[in-house]
C-alpha positions as CSV (number, residue, x, y, z in Angstrom):
1,X,-3.1,-33.1,-32.3
2,X,0.1,-33.5,-30.5
3,X,1.3,-30.2,-29.0
4,X,4.8,-30.4,-27.6
5,X,5.6,-26.7,-27.0
6,X,3.8,-23.6,-25.9
7,X,4.6,-22.1,-29.3
8,X,2.5,-24.8,-31.0
9,X,-0.3,-24.3,-28.5
10,X,-0.2,-20.5,-29.0
11,X,-0.2,-20.9,-32.8
12,X,-3.2,-23.2,-32.7
13,X,-5.1,-20.9,-30.3
14,X,-4.3,-17.8,-32.5
15,X,-5.7,-19.7,-35.5
16,X,-8.9,-20.5,-33.5
17,X,-9.2,-16.9,-32.4
18,X,-8.9,-15.9,-36.1
19,X,-11.7,-18.3,-37.0
20,X,-13.9,-17.0,-34.2
21,X,-13.3,-13.4,-35.3
22,X,-14.4,-14.3,-38.8
23,X,-17.3,-16.3,-37.5
24,X,-18.7,-13.4,-35.5
25,X,-18.1,-10.9,-38.3
26,X,-20.0,-13.3,-40.6
27,X,-22.9,-13.5,-38.1
28,X,-23.0,-9.7,-37.8
29,X,-23.3,-9.6,-41.6
30,X,-26.2,-12.1,-41.6
31,X,-28.6,-10.0,-39.6
32,X,-30.4,-6.8,-40.4
33,X,-30.9,-6.1,-36.7
34,X,-28.6,-3.2,-35.6
35,X,-28.4,-4.5,-32.0
36,X,-27.3,-7.9,-33.2
37,X,-24.8,-6.4,-35.6
38,X,-23.3,-4.4,-32.8
39,X,-23.3,-7.4,-30.4
40,X,-21.5,-9.7,-32.9
41,X,-19.1,-7.0,-34.0
42,X,-18.2,-6.6,-30.3
43,X,-17.7,-10.4,-30.0
44,X,-15.5,-10.3,-33.2
45,X,-13.4,-7.5,-31.7
46,X,-13.1,-9.5,-28.4
47,X,-11.7,-12.4,-30.4
48,X,-9.2,-10.1,-32.1
49,X,-8.1,-8.8,-28.7
50,X,-7.6,-12.5,-27.6
51,X,-5.5,-13.1,-30.6
52,X,-3.4,-10.0,-29.9
53,X,-3.0,-11.1,-26.3
54,X,-1.9,-14.6,-27.4
55,X,0.6,-13.2,-30.0
56,X,2.1,-10.9,-27.4
57,X,2.0,-13.4,-24.6
58,X,4.6,-12.7,-21.9
59,X,5.0,-13.9,-18.3
60,X,2.2,-11.5,-17.2
61,X,-0.2,-12.8,-19.8
62,X,0.5,-16.4,-18.9
63,X,0.0,-15.5,-15.3
64,X,-3.4,-14.1,-16.1
65,X,-4.4,-17.3,-18.0
66,X,-3.1,-19.5,-15.1
67,X,-4.9,-17.3,-12.5
68,X,-8.1,-17.8,-14.5
69,X,-7.8,-21.5,-13.9
70,X,-8.7,-21.3,-10.2
71,X,-11.7,-19.1,-10.7
72,X,-15.0,-21.0,-11.1
73,X,-17.0,-20.0,-14.1
74,X,-20.7,-20.5,-13.8
75,X,-22.4,-22.7,-16.3
76,X,-26.1,-21.9,-16.9
77,X,-26.4,-25.2,-18.9
78,X,-28.3,-23.4,-21.6
79,X,-26.2,-24.8,-24.5
80,X,-27.1,-28.4,-23.5
81,X,-30.8,-27.7,-23.9
82,X,-30.6,-26.1,-27.4
83,X,-30.7,-27.7,-30.8
84,X,-28.0,-26.8,-33.3
85,X,-28.9,-24.0,-35.7
86,X,-27.1,-23.4,-39.0
87,X,-26.0,-19.8,-39.6
88,X,-28.0,-18.1,-42.3
89,X,-28.7,-14.6,-43.6
90,X,-31.7,-13.0,-41.9
91,X,-31.6,-15.1,-38.8
92,X,-33.6,-13.9,-35.8
93,X,-32.0,-12.8,-32.5
94,X,-32.7,-16.1,-30.7
95,X,-31.1,-18.3,-33.4
96,X,-28.1,-16.0,-33.7
97,X,-27.5,-16.4,-29.9
98,X,-27.9,-20.2,-30.2
99,X,-25.3,-20.3,-32.9
100,X,-22.9,-18.2,-30.8
101,X,-23.5,-20.3,-27.7
102,X,-22.9,-23.5,-29.6
103,X,-19.7,-22.1,-31.1
104,X,-18.3,-21.2,-27.6
105,X,-19.4,-24.6,-26.2
106,X,-17.4,-26.4,-29.0
107,X,-14.3,-24.2,-28.3
108,X,-14.5,-24.9,-24.6
109,X,-14.9,-28.6,-25.1
110,X,-12.0,-28.7,-27.6
111,X,-9.6,-26.9,-25.3
112,X,-10.8,-29.1,-22.4
113,X,-10.1,-32.2,-24.5
114,X,-6.7,-31.0,-25.5
115,X,-5.9,-30.2,-21.8
116,X,-6.8,-33.8,-20.9
117,X,-4.8,-35.4,-23.6
118,X,-1.7,-33.1,-23.4
119,X,1.4,-35.0,-22.2
120,X,3.1,-31.9,-20.9
121,X,1.6,-30.5,-17.7
122,X,2.4,-26.9,-18.7
123,X,0.7,-27.3,-22.1
124,X,-2.2,-28.9,-20.3
125,X,-2.5,-26.0,-17.9
126,X,-2.5,-23.5,-20.9
127,X,-5.3,-25.4,-22.5
128,X,-7.3,-25.4,-19.3
129,X,-6.8,-21.6,-19.1
130,X,-8.0,-21.3,-22.7
131,X,-11.0,-23.5,-22.0
132,X,-11.9,-21.2,-19.1
133,X,-11.7,-18.2,-21.4
134,X,-14.2,-19.9,-23.7
135,X,-16.4,-20.7,-20.8
136,X,-16.5,-17.0,-19.9
137,X,-17.6,-16.2,-23.5
138,X,-20.3,-18.9,-23.4
139,X,-21.6,-17.6,-20.0
140,X,-21.9,-14.1,-21.4
141,X,-24.0,-15.2,-24.3
142,X,-26.1,-17.6,-22.2
143,X,-26.9,-14.8,-19.8
144,X,-28.1,-12.7,-22.8
145,X,-30.2,-15.7,-24.1
146,X,-31.7,-16.3,-20.6
147,X,-32.5,-12.6,-20.2
148,X,-34.6,-12.6,-23.4
149,X,-35.9,-16.1,-23.8
150,X,-36.1,-18.0,-20.5
């Protein structure tokens, strides 16, 4: 994946946000638990908001992403202790959270890898900012997991 311009990075990130939106909508549909349906519907909407923000990115939006780079995001290290779970209809609360945590971890690692391999410093910084956003999502879900299961 050789990204040479911000436009290519943004296009890729928008595609990932679309995929995440569909992923969380699908998880919401796989559970009969109303709390989980609402939680994953909220996550899906959050991904749509990220997509809109990326599509309407201006100097202020870039500034917000770059400011996020300097803020430390806690890592509860929950993802590293959990085994992969395949999404399936009728999943329980715990497994649904595991699926979501793993999804955010993969996104964070992907953006971190792209930041490391980007040849352009500005493109690298943008990927670092996107990785931080995914780290925030992961932290939110890990906190929920720890609240109920640790």
